[in-house]
KOLDRENRO-983189 format. One line per 4 residues: number of its first residue (from 0); for each residue x, y, z of N, C-alpha, C. Coordinates in Angstrom, 2 decimals. Each point is the difference from the previous one (the first is absolute). Layout:
<nodes>
NUM) X Y Z X Y Z X Y Z; ...
</nodes>
This chain:
<nodes>
0) 0.85 -1.22 0.02 -0.86 1.23 -0.05 0.89 1.29 0.02; -0.17 0.78 -0.90 0.73 1.29 -0.21 -0.28 0.98 1.23; 1.08 0.50 0.63 -0.15 1.01 1.02 -0.01 1.33 -0.51; -0.87 0.90 0.27 -0.05 1.37 -0.50 0.77 0.93 0.82
4) 0.63 0.90 -0.61 0.66 1.06 0.69 -0.98 1.07 0.40; 0.45 0.97 0.84 -0.93 1.13 0.44 -0.51 0.72 -1.19; 0.90 0.24 -1.05 -0.42 0.78 -1.14 -1.03 -0.82 -0.82; 0.23 -1.28 -0.06 -1.03 -0.88 -0.72 -1.37 0.10 0.69
8) 0.07 -0.03 1.29 -1.37 0.02 0.82 -0.71 1.22 -0.31; 0.66 1.14 -0.23 -0.71 1.29 -0.15 -0.73 -0.04 -1.42; 0.24 -0.92 -0.81 -0.74 -0.08 -1.27 -1.39 -0.50 0.18; -0.25 -0.76 1.17 -1.29 -0.63 0.26 -0.83 0.83 0.80
12) -1.23 0.14 -0.42 -1.08 0.86 0.82 -1.39 -0.57 -0.28; -0.90 0.43 0.88 -1.41 -0.29 -0.09 -0.30 -1.39 0.56; -1.30 -0.01 0.49 -0.48 -1.33 0.56 -1.03 -0.58 -0.96; 0.23 -1.22 -0.47 -0.78 -0.60 -0.89 -0.95 -1.00 0.51
16) -1.24 -0.16 -0.50 -0.91 -1.08 0.44 -0.36 -0.69 -1.38; 0.11 -1.37 0.09 -0.51 -0.76 -1.08 -1.47 -0.39 0.15; -0.86 0.51 -0.74 -1.38 -0.18 0.17 -0.46 -1.49 -0.16; -0.96 -0.44 0.86 -0.48 -1.38 -0.26 -1.30 0.11 -0.81
20) 0.13 -0.62 -1.21 -1.20 0.04 -0.77 -0.59 -1.42 -0.16; -1.20 -0.20 0.38 -0.63 -1.30 -0.14 -1.41 0.09 -0.35; -0.45 -0.89 -0.89 -1.51 -0.05 -0.41 -0.34 1.36 -0.53; 0.92 0.64 -0.71 -0.34 1.17 -0.77 -0.06 1.29 0.88
24) 0.48 -0.11 1.31 -0.06 1.22 0.86 1.22 0.09 0.86; 0.21 1.17 0.50 1.17 0.31 0.84 -0.48 -0.50 1.51; 0.73 -0.88 0.60 -0.35 -0.58 1.28 0.25 1.01 1.14; -0.77 -0.07 1.06 0.05 0.97 1.11 1.53 0.04 0.61
28) 0.71 -1.11 -0.05 1.34 0.02 0.62 0.91 1.04 -0.68; -0.29 0.32 -1.27 0.78 1.04 -0.73 -0.23 1.36 0.73; -1.27 0.34 0.39 -0.20 1.22 0.68 0.66 0.00 1.36; 0.06 -1.16 0.63 0.66 -0.08 1.37 1.47 0.38 -0.16
32) 0.56 -0.66 -1.09 1.47 0.24 -0.28 0.35 1.48 -0.45; -0.92 0.58 -0.66 0.19 1.34 -0.40 -0.02 0.87 1.19; -0.96 -0.23 0.90 -0.14 0.73 1.24 1.37 0.04 0.80; 0.59 -1.22 0.14 1.24 -0.18 0.72 1.08 0.72 -0.77
36) -0.04 -0.16 -1.38 1.09 0.61 -0.82 -0.05 1.54 0.15; -1.24 0.54 0.09 -0.06 1.49 0.21 0.64 0.35 1.29; -0.11 -0.70 1.09 0.63 0.35 1.26 1.53 -0.06 -0.17; 0.51 -1.04 -0.67 1.38 -0.20 -0.24 0.50 1.10 -0.85
40) -0.70 0.45 -1.05 0.43 0.98 -0.95 0.04 1.39 0.73; -1.01 0.25 0.80 0.04 1.27 0.73 1.21 0.07 1.00; 0.33 -1.16 0.48 1.12 0.02 0.97 1.36 0.20 -0.73; 0.02 -0.60 -1.21 1.29 0.08 -0.70 -0.04 1.07 -1.10
44) -1.01 0.94 -0.02 -0.11 1.04 -0.92 0.07 -0.47 -1.50; -0.73 -0.96 -0.30 -0.09 -0.51 -1.35 -1.42 -0.23 -0.49; -0.23 -0.69 -1.04 -1.26 -0.18 -0.59 -0.44 -1.53 0.01; -1.28 -0.19 -0.17 -0.52 -1.21 -0.06 -0.36 -0.36 -1.42
48) 0.58 -1.08 -0.57 -0.36 -0.51 -1.35 -0.65 -1.26 0.10; -1.00 -0.34 -0.72 -0.65 -1.21 -0.03 0.06 -0.67 -1.43; 0.45 -1.25 -0.04 0.06 -0.63 -1.37 -1.15 -0.96 -0.04; -0.80 0.15 -1.00 -1.28 -0.75 -0.34 0.31 -0.78 -1.30
52) -0.09 -1.38 0.03 0.21 -0.75 -1.24 -1.14 -0.92 -0.11; -0.45 -0.06 -1.26 -1.17 -1.02 -0.26 -0.58 0.33 -1.35; -1.16 -0.62 -0.22 -0.71 0.18 -1.29 -1.25 0.79 0.28; -0.15 1.17 -0.69 -1.17 0.83 0.23 0.03 0.80 1.20
56) 1.21 0.38 0.47 0.10 0.69 1.30 0.23 1.51 -0.08; 0.06 0.55 -1.20 0.25 1.41 -0.15 -0.96 0.89 0.72; -1.27 -0.37 -0.08 -1.02 0.82 0.60 0.07 -0.02 1.57; 0.74 -0.98 0.64 0.06 -0.12 1.40 1.06 0.96 0.61
60) 1.02 0.33 -0.90 1.12 0.77 0.50 -0.23 1.27 0.78; -0.89 0.76 -0.58 -0.26 1.26 0.67 -0.67 -0.17 1.40; -0.67 -1.03 0.30 -0.62 -0.15 1.31 1.03 -0.11 1.14; 1.31 -0.29 -0.33 0.95 -0.24 0.95 0.59 1.33 0.66
64) -0.18 1.13 -0.68 0.40 1.17 0.49 -0.80 0.40 1.31; -1.23 -0.36 0.12 -0.75 0.29 1.13 0.51 -0.61 1.34; 0.81 -1.11 -0.20 0.47 -0.77 1.18 1.44 0.52 0.47; 0.62 0.85 -0.86 1.21 0.51 0.35 1.18 -0.10 -1.10
68) -0.38 -0.52 -1.18 1.04 -0.16 -1.04 0.28 1.40 -0.61; 1.25 0.28 -0.29 0.33 1.23 -0.80 0.12 -0.37 -1.57; 0.45 -1.19 -0.18 0.18 -0.46 -1.39 -0.39 -1.46 -0.17; -0.58 -0.32 -1.11 -0.43 -1.41 -0.32 0.65 -0.35 -1.30
72) 0.70 -1.18 -0.01 0.54 -0.55 -1.23 -1.00 -1.08 -0.36; -0.60 0.08 -1.16 -1.02 -0.89 -0.48 0.52 -0.84 -1.14; 0.04 -1.35 0.14 0.42 -0.85 -1.06 -1.21 -0.81 -0.37; -0.71 0.36 -1.11 -1.26 -0.64 -0.41 0.32 -0.82 -1.23
76) -0.23 -1.32 0.15 0.31 -0.81 -1.20 -0.80 -1.34 0.13; -0.60 -0.45 -1.06 -0.81 -1.27 0.01 0.77 -1.21 0.49; 1.40 0.08 -0.17 0.78 -1.09 0.44 0.17 -0.10 1.49; -0.45 1.07 0.74 0.03 -0.10 1.41 -1.31 -0.37 0.57
80) -0.90 -0.66 -0.73 -1.29 -0.45 0.52 0.31 -1.28 0.92; -0.56 -0.01 1.14 0.21 -1.20 0.89 1.29 0.16 0.86; 0.53 -1.11 0.39 1.16 -0.09 0.83 1.28 -0.14 -0.93; 0.71 1.09 -0.17 1.12 0.02 -0.94 1.19 0.41 0.74
84) 0.41 -0.63 1.04 1.05 0.48 0.86 1.41 0.11 -0.72; 0.27 -0.92 -0.99 1.16 0.05 -0.73 0.19 1.24 -0.87; -1.05 0.43 -0.69 -0.12 1.17 -0.84 0.16 1.29 0.91; -0.90 -0.07 1.07 0.04 1.19 0.88 1.34 0.23 0.63
88) 0.67 -1.11 0.48 1.29 0.14 0.51 0.99 0.69 -0.92; -0.01 -0.47 -1.24 0.88 0.61 -1.00 -0.26 1.43 -0.25; -1.32 0.37 0.02 -0.34 1.39 -0.27 0.38 0.84 1.26; -0.25 -0.47 1.19 0.30 0.74 1.17 1.51 0.20 0.18
92) 0.76 -1.00 -0.31 1.47 0.19 0.18 0.48 1.10 -0.94; -0.53 -0.05 -1.28 0.46 1.01 -0.97 -0.47 1.34 0.48; -1.21 0.21 0.58 -0.39 1.28 0.52 0.82 0.47 1.17; 0.33 -0.99 0.85 0.88 0.30 1.15 1.36 0.63 -0.53
96) 0.60 -0.69 -1.02 1.30 0.52 -0.55 -0.20 1.26 -0.61; -1.13 0.35 -0.62 -0.22 1.36 -0.60 -0.23 1.07 0.97; -0.92 -0.27 0.98 -0.33 1.11 0.81 0.59 0.07 1.45; 0.64 -1.12 0.39 0.83 -0.10 1.18 -0.79 0.40 1.27
100) -0.96 -0.82 0.38 -0.70 0.27 1.31 0.80 -0.37 1.19; -0.13 0.67 1.15 0.78 -0.35 1.14 -0.66 -1.13 0.71; -1.35 -0.08 0.00 -0.73 -1.06 0.73 -1.08 -0.65 -0.98; -0.23 -1.27 0.11 -1.04 -0.58 -0.77 -0.85 -0.86 1.05
104) -1.21 0.23 0.02 -0.96 -0.78 0.90 -0.97 -0.71 -0.81; -0.27 -1.24 0.39 -0.98 -0.92 -0.67 -0.80 -0.75 1.04; -1.13 -0.42 -0.40 -0.85 -0.81 0.91 0.42 -1.40 0.14; 0.02 -0.55 1.27 0.33 -1.36 0.25 -1.18 -0.93 -0.26
108) -0.44 0.04 -1.16 -1.09 -0.85 -0.46 0.58 -1.12 -0.85; -0.86 -0.95 -0.50 0.34 -1.00 -0.79 0.76 0.55 -1.25; -0.69 1.06 -0.66 0.59 0.58 -1.18 1.32 0.78 0.32; -0.04 0.77 1.11 1.19 0.71 0.38 1.21 -0.90 0.25
112) -0.30 -1.08 0.71 1.07 -0.81 0.44 0.63 -0.76 -1.20; -0.71 -0.24 -1.12 0.51 -0.59 -1.25 0.80 1.14 -0.69; -0.43 1.22 0.04 0.68 0.95 -0.76 1.24 0.61 0.59; -0.05 0.51 1.23 1.05 0.81 0.46 1.37 -0.64 0.30
116) -0.02 -1.35 0.34 1.35 -0.58 0.23 0.73 -0.14 -1.41; -0.75 -0.19 -1.04 0.62 0.09 -1.32 0.69 1.32 -0.30; -0.69 1.10 0.36 0.39 1.27 -0.17 1.30 0.24 0.80; -0.14 -0.35 1.32 1.24 0.20 0.82 1.24 -0.76 -0.49
120) -0.07 -1.18 -0.60 1.07 -0.74 -0.48 0.51 0.79 -1.27; -0.92 0.35 -0.91 0.44 0.57 -1.29 0.60 1.41 0.28; -0.60 0.81 1.05 0.54 1.32 0.29 1.16 0.03 0.88; 0.47 -1.28 0.49 1.14 -0.15 0.81 -0.09 0.87 1.31
124) -1.16 -0.21 0.72 -0.14 0.68 1.31 -0.73 -0.95 0.94; -0.11 0.46 1.22 -0.62 -0.81 1.06 -1.46 0.08 0.04; -0.66 -0.81 0.74 -1.41 -0.04 0.19 -0.38 -0.39 1.40; -0.83 0.80 0.72 -0.48 -0.45 1.27 -1.51 -0.37 -0.13
128) -0.37 -1.12 0.35 -1.31 -0.44 -0.17 -0.89 0.11 1.18; -1.35 0.17 -0.15 -0.98 0.06 0.99 0.29 0.97 1.14; 0.33 1.28 -0.41 0.30 0.96 0.98 -1.33 0.46 0.74; 0.21 0.31 1.32 -1.09 0.44 0.83 0.08 1.52 0.21
132) 1.24 0.52 -0.25 0.28 1.41 0.34 1.12 0.48 -0.99; -0.24 1.26 -0.48 0.95 0.63 -0.93 0.21 1.43 0.58; 1.29 0.45 -0.07 0.23 1.43 0.33 1.34 0.44 -0.56; 0.27 1.27 0.02 1.20 0.56 -0.61 0.91 0.30 1.10
136) 1.25 -0.33 -0.04 1.11 0.36 1.01 0.25 1.47 -0.28; -0.17 0.82 0.95 0.19 1.44 -0.18 1.52 0.31 -0.14; 0.86 -0.81 0.43 1.52 0.26 -0.04 0.45 -0.16 -1.41; -0.45 -1.09 -0.76 0.56 -0.14 -1.29 -0.93 -0.38 -1.11
140) -1.29 0.02 0.27 -1.08 -0.19 -0.95 -0.19 -1.45 -0.30; 0.65 -1.00 0.66 -0.31 -1.44 -0.35 -1.38 -0.35 0.43; -0.54 -0.97 -0.76 -1.25 -0.57 0.34 0.06 -1.04 1.12; -0.68 0.16 1.12 0.02 -0.92 1.11 -1.17 -0.87 -0.06
144) 0.32 -1.31 -0.32 -1.05 -0.99 -0.34 -0.12 -0.94 1.22; -1.12 0.04 0.68 -0.32 -0.83 1.16 -0.82 -1.20 -0.33; 0.40 -1.18 0.42 -0.76 -1.18 -0.24 0.32 -1.08 1.03; -0.94 -0.94 0.30 0.30 -1.05 0.94 1.10 -0.91 -0.45
148) 0.78 -0.60 0.88 1.07 -0.80 -0.29 0.08 -1.16 1.03; 0.76 -1.00 -0.32 0.18 -1.24 0.78 -1.33 -0.57 0.44; -0.82 -0.27 -0.98 -1.29 -0.58 0.23 -1.04 1.00 0.66; 0.32 1.23 -0.13 -0.85 1.01 0.58 0.21 0.29 1.49
152) 1.15 -0.45 0.56 0.30 0.23 1.40 0.64 1.33 0.22; 0.58 0.60 -0.95 0.60 1.38 0.12 -0.43 0.84 -1.21; 0.06 1.27 0.13 -0.12 1.00 -1.12 1.28 0.40 -0.43; 0.35 -0.14 -1.30 1.33 0.43 -0.58 -0.24 1.24 -0.82
156) 0.97 0.99 0.19 0.02 1.16 -0.93 1.18 -0.16 -0.99; -0.34 0.10 -1.31 0.97 -0.41 -0.97 0.22 1.33 -0.84; 1.24 0.18 -0.49 0.24 1.12 -0.90 0.96 -0.53 -0.97; 0.07 0.76 -1.19 0.96 -0.25 -1.06 0.71 1.31 -0.41
160) 1.06 0.24 0.75 0.65 1.26 -0.09 0.83 0.15 -1.20; 0.40 -1.09 -0.74 0.89 0.12 -1.04 -0.57 -0.42 -1.48; -1.29 -0.26 0.06 -0.61 -0.42 -1.25 -1.34 0.73 -0.27; -0.29 0.28 -1.29 -1.15 0.61 -0.41 -0.58 -0.67 -1.25
164) -1.36 -0.06 -0.09 -0.89 0.49 0.95 -0.19 -0.88 1.20; -0.57 0.52 1.07 -0.35 -0.80 1.16 -1.39 -0.56 -0.20; -0.19 -1.34 0.14 -1.26 -0.59 -0.29 -0.58 -0.70 1.14; -1.35 0.18 0.17 -0.77 -0.73 1.10 -1.32 -0.35 -0.41
168) -0.58 -1.06 0.52 -1.37 -0.38 -0.24 -0.74 0.16 1.29; -1.36 0.34 -0.08 -0.82 0.28 1.18 -1.32 -0.83 -0.33; -0.42 -0.75 1.01 -1.34 -0.67 -0.10 -1.16 0.91 -0.07; -1.06 -0.42 -0.71 -1.29 0.81 0.07 -0.44 0.07 1.32
172) -0.58 1.16 0.44 -0.68 0.37 1.19 1.02 0.24 1.12; 1.34 0.11 -0.32 0.92 0.35 1.10 0.07 1.47 0.11; -0.03 0.75 -1.14 -0.08 1.44 -0.03 -1.36 0.56 -0.17; -0.28 1.10 0.51 -1.45 0.66 -0.13 0.12 0.76 -1.30
176) -1.12 -0.14 -0.85 -0.11 0.80 -1.22 -0.49 1.40 0.40; 0.61 1.01 -0.67 -0.45 1.42 0.28 -1.37 0.28 -0.61; -0.65 1.02 0.57 -1.22 0.40 -0.58 0.35 0.72 -1.29; -0.66 -0.36 -1.15 0.38 0.55 -1.32 -0.33 1.57 -0.03
180) 0.91 0.73 -0.57 -0.17 1.41 -0.21 -0.15 0.21 -1.55; -1.22 0.16 -0.56 -0.21 0.07 -1.33 0.49 1.25 -0.64; 0.37 0.92 0.72 0.62 1.22 -0.57 1.41 -0.09 -0.36; 0.67 -1.00 0.34 1.37 -0.31 -0.28 0.17 -0.34 -1.48
184) 1.11 0.57 -0.67 0.21 -0.36 -1.31 1.50 -0.41 -0.12; 0.46 -0.45 -1.19 1.35 -0.46 -0.13 0.41 -0.30 -1.42; 1.08 -0.48 -0.28 0.50 -0.30 -1.33 -0.16 -1.49 -0.33; -0.46 -0.31 -1.33 0.01 -1.28 -0.44 1.07 -0.26 -1.05
188) 0.81 -1.15 0.17 1.01 -0.24 -1.03 -0.44 -1.39 -0.55; -0.16 0.03 -1.38 -0.41 -1.24 -0.61 1.30 -0.63 -0.55; 0.14 -1.31 0.37 1.13 -0.73 -0.50 -0.42 -1.26 -0.68; 0.76 -0.58 -0.87 -0.44 -1.15 -0.95 0.83 -1.23 0.40
192) -0.47 -1.14 -0.42 0.76 -1.28 0.14 0.85 -0.13 -1.31; 1.32 -0.33 0.33 0.93 -0.26 -1.18 -0.09 -1.52 -0.32; 0.34 -0.35 -1.22 0.02 -1.41 -0.33 0.86 -0.88 0.93; 1.04 0.52 0.49 0.85 -0.72 0.84 -0.61 -0.22 1.39
196) -1.01 0.85 0.38 -0.61 -0.13 1.32 -0.96 -1.17 -0.04; -0.52 -0.32 -1.15 -0.94 -1.01 -0.13 0.52 -1.53 -0.01; 1.30 -0.10 0.10 0.53 -1.39 0.02 -0.37 -0.66 1.28; -0.42 -1.18 -0.05 -0.45 -0.73 1.26 0.23 -1.49 -0.16
200) 0.03 -0.68 1.08 0.38 -1.42 0.01 -1.25 -0.82 0.18; -1.16 0.48 0.56 -1.11 -0.76 0.35 -1.30 0.53 -0.73; -0.97 -0.93 -0.01 -1.26 0.41 -0.59 -1.13 -0.40 1.01; -0.91 0.89 0.38 -1.04 -0.33 0.93 -1.19 -0.55 -0.74
204) -0.30 -1.25 0.31 -1.09 -0.71 -0.62 -1.33 0.33 0.60; -0.03 0.04 1.27 -1.35 0.21 0.65 0.19 0.63 1.38; -0.91 0.81 0.43 0.05 0.67 1.35 -1.30 -0.34 0.67; 0.07 -0.59 1.23 -1.21 -0.31 0.78 0.27 0.38 1.34
208) -1.07 0.09 0.84 0.14 0.38 1.43 -0.63 -1.07 0.81; 0.73 -0.54 0.95 -0.57 -1.11 0.88 -1.01 0.69 1.00; -0.82 -0.90 0.58 -0.92 0.52 0.99 0.69 0.59 1.20; 1.14 -0.58 0.43 0.73 0.54 1.08 0.50 1.38 -0.32
212) 0.53 0.17 -1.20 0.54 1.28 -0.31 -1.18 1.13 -0.09; -1.08 -0.46 -0.32 -1.13 0.96 -0.20 -0.49 0.47 1.44; 0.35 -0.61 1.10 -0.39 0.45 1.23 1.05 1.12 0.42; -0.55 1.17 0.04 0.98 1.18 0.25 -0.47 0.67 1.24
216) 0.68 -0.16 1.10 -0.30 0.61 1.30 0.14 1.56 -0.08; 0.84 0.48 -0.93 0.26 1.36 -0.04 -1.16 0.85 -0.39; -1.08 -0.69 -0.57 -1.31 0.74 -0.37 -0.91 0.14 1.19; 0.29 -0.74 1.06 -0.96 0.04 1.24 0.26 1.23 0.80
220) -1.07 0.56 0.43 0.03 1.19 0.95 0.17 -0.30 1.41; -0.52 -1.26 0.32 0.09 -0.54 1.39 0.56 -1.31 -0.11; 0.96 -0.35 0.77 0.61 -1.32 0.12 0.07 -0.48 1.47; -0.50 -1.16 0.18 0.02 -0.73 1.26 1.14 -1.03 -0.17
224) 1.14 0.11 0.77 1.11 -0.80 -0.17 0.36 -0.72 1.16; 0.41 -1.32 -0.19 0.32 -0.86 1.15 1.43 -0.63 -0.05; 0.53 -0.19 1.29 1.36 -0.57 0.02 -0.08 -1.23 0.87; 1.16 -0.32 0.70 0.11 -1.17 0.87 -1.15 0.01 1.03
228) -0.45 1.11 0.45 -0.91 0.06 1.09 -1.46 -0.51 -0.37; -0.14 -0.20 -1.32 -1.37 -0.56 -0.48 0.00 -1.49 0.28; 1.16 -0.65 0.13 0.17 -1.30 0.52 -0.39 -1.15 -0.94; -0.62 0.33 -1.23 -0.22 -1.05 -0.94 -1.08 0.38 -0.98
232) -0.36 -0.87 -0.96 -1.02 0.30 -1.02 -1.28 0.36 0.55; -0.41 -0.53 1.15 -1.24 0.32 0.61 -0.01 1.47 0.43; 1.11 0.54 0.45 0.07 1.39 0.34 -0.24 0.96 -1.24; 0.57 -0.46 -1.11 -0.24 0.84 -1.16 -1.49 -0.01 -0.49
236) -0.77 -1.09 0.31 -1.44 0.03 -0.17 -0.62 1.18 0.72; 0.50 0.19 1.20 -0.54 1.17 0.78 0.33 1.33 -0.65; 1.23 0.11 -0.54 0.38 1.27 -0.73 -0.79 0.18 -1.19; -0.29 -1.10 -0.66 -0.84 0.08 -1.25 -1.33 0.46 0.26
240) -0.67 -0.39 1.10 -1.28 0.58 0.43 0.19 1.45 0.34; 1.04 0.40 0.65 0.23 1.36 0.31 0.05 0.81 -1.27; 0.89 -0.51 -0.92 0.14 0.79 -1.25 -1.31 0.01 -0.84; -0.79 -1.04 0.02 -1.30 0.10 -0.71 -0.91 1.07 0.62
244) 0.03 0.20 1.26 -0.86 0.88 0.78 0.33 1.50 -0.39; 1.32 0.23 -0.23 0.38 1.38 -0.19 0.37 0.34 -1.49; -0.22 -1.03 -0.91 0.30 0.17 -1.39 1.53 0.05 -0.29; 0.73 -0.77 0.75 1.47 0.00 -0.23 0.50 -1.31 -0.51
248) 1.29 -0.10 -0.04 0.71 -1.16 -0.43 0.81 -0.60 1.08; 0.44 -1.26 -0.20 0.78 -0.64 1.03 1.52 -0.12 -0.41; 0.86 0.45 0.86 1.46 -0.02 -0.30 0.60 -0.95 1.06; 1.36 -0.26 -0.08 0.67 -0.90 0.85 1.46 0.38 0.06
252) 0.71 -0.34 1.09 1.36 0.06 0.15 0.68 -1.20 -0.66; 1.21 0.04 -0.21 0.77 -1.10 -0.58 -0.03 -1.14 0.88; -0.02 0.14 1.32 -0.01 -1.12 0.91 -1.25 -0.80 -0.24; -1.07 0.74 -0.14 -1.33 -0.76 -0.10 -0.07 -0.73 -1.34
256) 0.56 0.63 -1.05 -0.04 -0.77 -1.32 0.96 -1.08 0.01; 1.21 0.05 0.59 0.91 -1.01 0.02 -0.53 -1.20 0.81; -0.88 0.31 1.00 -0.65 -1.02 0.80 -1.05 -0.74 -0.75; -0.41 0.53 -1.14 -1.07 -0.59 -0.87 -1.40 0.31 0.41
260) -0.14 1.07 0.86 -1.36 0.34 0.49 -0.83 0.83 -1.08; 0.72 0.52 -0.98 -0.67 0.81 -0.97 0.89 0.08 -1.26; -0.48 0.21 -1.17 0.76 -0.02 -1.20 0.99 1.20 -0.15; 1.01 -0.24 -0.75 1.09 1.06 -0.19 -0.54 1.31 -0.66
264) -1.08 -0.05 -0.68 -0.54 1.18 -0.71 -0.66 0.92 1.12; -0.03 -0.42 1.15 -0.41 0.98 1.18 1.17 0.64 0.65; 1.26 -0.45 -0.29 1.22 0.39 0.80 0.27 1.47 -0.28; 0.26 0.79 1.09 0.40 1.36 -0.04 1.41 0.16 0.56
268) 0.85 0.77 -0.64 1.33 0.17 0.48 1.04 0.02 -1.06; 1.26 -0.13 0.35 1.06 0.07 -0.83 -0.07 -1.05 -1.13; -0.36 -1.20 0.43 -0.17 -1.17 -1.02 -1.44 -0.20 -0.42; -0.86 0.96 0.34 -1.40 -0.15 -0.46 -0.39 1.28 -0.69
272) -1.20 0.42 0.18 -0.55 1.17 -0.57 0.26 1.29 0.87; 0.08 1.22 -0.57 0.09 1.17 0.72 -1.33 0.76 -0.17; -0.60 0.49 1.14 -1.23 0.60 -0.03 0.05 1.40 0.69; -1.02 0.74 -0.34 -0.07 1.35 0.52 -1.48 0.40 0.11
276) -0.50 -0.65 1.11 -1.48 0.00 0.15 -0.48 1.19 0.86; -1.32 0.17 -0.02 -0.58 1.01 0.89 0.03 -0.46 1.46; -0.27 -1.27 0.19 0.02 -0.72 1.27 0.59 -1.31 0.05; 1.04 -0.21 0.91 0.61 -1.29 0.00 -0.01 -0.42 1.44
280) -0.78 -1.21 0.17 -0.11 -0.61 1.26 0.92 -1.18 0.17; 0.98 0.07 0.90 0.87 -1.12 0.14 -0.37 -0.87 1.21; -0.27 -1.29 -0.24 -0.53 -0.84 1.12 1.14 -1.02 0.33; 0.52 0.11 1.13 0.99 -1.03 0.39 1.32 0.04 -0.85
284) 0.40 1.19 -0.43 1.25 0.10 -0.87 0.97 0.77 0.90; 1.17 -0.56 0.27 0.98 0.66 0.74 0.61 1.25 -0.63; 0.10 -0.11 -1.41 0.47 1.11 -0.62 1.53 0.09 -0.33; 0.49 -1.10 -0.52 1.40 -0.03 -0.47 0.05 0.94 -1.24
288) 1.31 0.46 -0.13 0.23 1.11 -1.00 -0.40 -0.48 -1.42; 0.14 -1.29 -0.32 -0.38 -0.42 -1.36 -1.54 0.12 -0.27; -0.77 -0.02 1.15 -1.42 0.18 -0.17 -0.31 1.48 0.08; 0.67 0.75 0.78 -0.29 1.38 0.15 0.13 0.82 -1.36
292) 1.08 -0.40 -0.70 0.37 0.81 -1.24 -1.13 -0.22 -1.00; -0.83 -1.09 0.12 -1.08 -0.19 -0.93 -1.34 0.70 0.36; -0.12 0.63 1.21 -1.26 0.63 0.39 0.12 1.29 0.77; 1.24 0.45 0.28 0.23 1.04 0.84 -0.58 1.40 -0.52
296) -0.26 0.05 -1.33 -0.55 1.20 -0.56 -1.54 0.17 0.01; -0.66 -1.07 0.70 -1.42 0.15 0.09 -0.51 1.20 0.89; -1.16 0.57 -0.41 -0.35 1.19 0.67 -0.25 -0.17 1.60; -0.75 -1.06 0.32 -0.24 -0.26 1.42 0.33 -1.44 0.22
300) 0.77 -0.22 1.11 0.45 -1.36 0.30 -0.52 -0.39 1.47; -0.75 -1.11 -0.01 -0.55 -0.46 1.30 0.65 -1.38 0.25; 0.50 -0.18 1.24 0.54 -1.32 0.37 -0.65 -0.63 1.21; -0.26 -1.28 -0.12 -0.63 -0.72 1.04 1.02 -1.09 0.43
304) 0.40 -0.02 1.26 0.93 -0.95 0.46 0.05 -0.07 1.52; 0.23 -1.14 0.50 0.12 -0.16 1.50 1.35 0.64 0.48; 0.97 0.15 -0.84 1.27 0.53 0.41 0.08 1.51 -0.41; 0.09 0.97 0.93 -0.03 1.42 -0.36 1.27 0.43 -0.45
308) 1.08 -0.75 0.00 1.46 0.39 -0.31 0.42 -0.37 -1.32; -0.81 -0.59 -0.83 0.40 -0.44 -1.36 0.22 1.29 -0.86; 0.88 -0.16 -1.03 0.19 1.16 -0.99 -1.23 0.49 -0.57; -0.97 -0.85 -0.34 -1.22 0.28 -0.50 -0.91 0.87 0.89
312) -0.12 -0.45 1.24 -0.67 0.69 0.99 0.58 1.37 0.22; 1.37 0.16 -0.03 0.55 1.22 0.27 -0.15 1.07 -1.17; -0.09 -0.53 -1.23 -0.19 0.90 -1.12 -1.45 0.38 -0.29; -0.97 -0.85 0.51 -1.44 0.17 -0.36 -0.48 1.30 0.48
316) -0.96 0.55 -0.79 -0.75 1.21 0.45 -0.94 -0.37 1.13; -0.57 -1.22 0.01 -0.86 -0.51 1.03 0.53 -1.36 0.37; 0.37 -0.20 1.26 0.47 -1.28 0.41 -1.03 -0.56 1.01; -0.56 -1.18 -0.25 -0.95 -0.67 0.79 0.73 -1.23 0.81
320) 0.11 0.14 1.23 0.70 -1.08 0.70 -1.05 -1.01 0.47; 0.05 -1.18 -0.52 -0.92 -1.11 0.30 0.03 -1.15 -0.88; -0.73 -1.04 0.31 -0.03 -1.23 -0.79 -0.90 0.25 -1.17; 0.59 -0.11 -1.21 -0.83 0.38 -1.25 -1.13 -0.89 -0.16
324) -0.07 -1.23 0.66 -1.13 -0.86 -0.06 -1.17 0.49 0.83; 0.22 0.95 0.93 -0.96 0.62 0.78 -0.38 1.37 -0.52; 1.14 0.68 -0.52 -0.35 1.36 -0.41 -0.72 0.10 -1.31; 0.36 -0.82 -1.01 -0.67 0.17 -1.26 -1.47 -0.50 0.12
328) -0.41 -1.07 0.64 -1.42 -0.25 0.11 -0.74 1.20 0.70; 0.58 0.63 0.92 -0.68 1.22 0.59 -0.12 1.09 -1.05; 0.99 0.21 -0.82 -0.16 1.02 -1.07 -1.10 -0.46 -0.95; -0.02 -1.22 -0.38 -1.10 -0.52 -1.01 -1.30 0.21 0.69
332) -0.12 -0.18 1.31 -1.29 0.21 0.61 -0.53 1.44 -0.03; 1.06 0.94 -0.02 -0.37 1.38 0.10 -0.27 0.61 -1.42; 0.49 -0.63 -1.12 -0.13 0.55 -1.23 -1.49 0.21 -0.50; -0.93 -0.87 0.26 -1.39 0.31 -0.26 -0.61 1.21 0.60
336) 0.62 0.37 1.14 -0.53 1.11 0.78 0.47 1.34 -0.52; 1.02 -0.02 -1.01 0.63 1.22 -0.47 -0.90 0.73 -1.02
</nodes>
């Protein structure tokens, strides 16, 4: 990997976001990333650029100014229909070499995880995956990238002081999307695909979605989640009744999933789904860091546990000390009265 001199580093500027385009529309995670990029750009006195690649996406570009973009690079080509990570990687690397961004942010989604490692290798730079926090070092302008490490037991802050661009991925629902400001305007740059960009090794024959993948906890506004304290599959039946009463979904910690009490598609945390709900009710979950990073951005957190000293009880907005098998039935009895 080539180490840049201080003079070389000064050629790189601006914070880039790679837009997530799926099913013909820009996904909400793009707005979340632009909001964070706006904070980083303000701290480093630079601009936010968003790269949108796809087929028929030209009309979408202007909408990104409202979320904080100053410039949008639009690459609209029929060859980019569907999942075309090889072509997109070639295009993105070429654009990076042409415009020299200091930071590139991408969603840690299935699509993003296929794309951005290719880009990091081709662009000869580092990549920090699944970041839960991003900031700018005021001393030297480096991107400080925070993520869980060692199985989620510690939080590590990573920097790339000698290489550009600095790359990071962020899961959906980790950052909060800003309120759109429709009065904002910006510049649109239209770029094309070169014949050399379209070289690829694979052909996608079919795309399908499994039933498990279709279960998306991130769409739920209320989540009732269980951990070891639920004690077994029967305990999750109680949580399902609770969720049904309040119009919510059922989540779980890794410990409960590993025990076989509920399916993996319910798992929340570093190795499961990331959620940002209006109300998150944690039942019998101690709150190890690998779980907390998956739900800590929820608006209101309620914890029910017999142990008042767990990390989850300490971080909760409302902590109920008690046996969940006694507390939840009492709550269910009161709901019809509300």
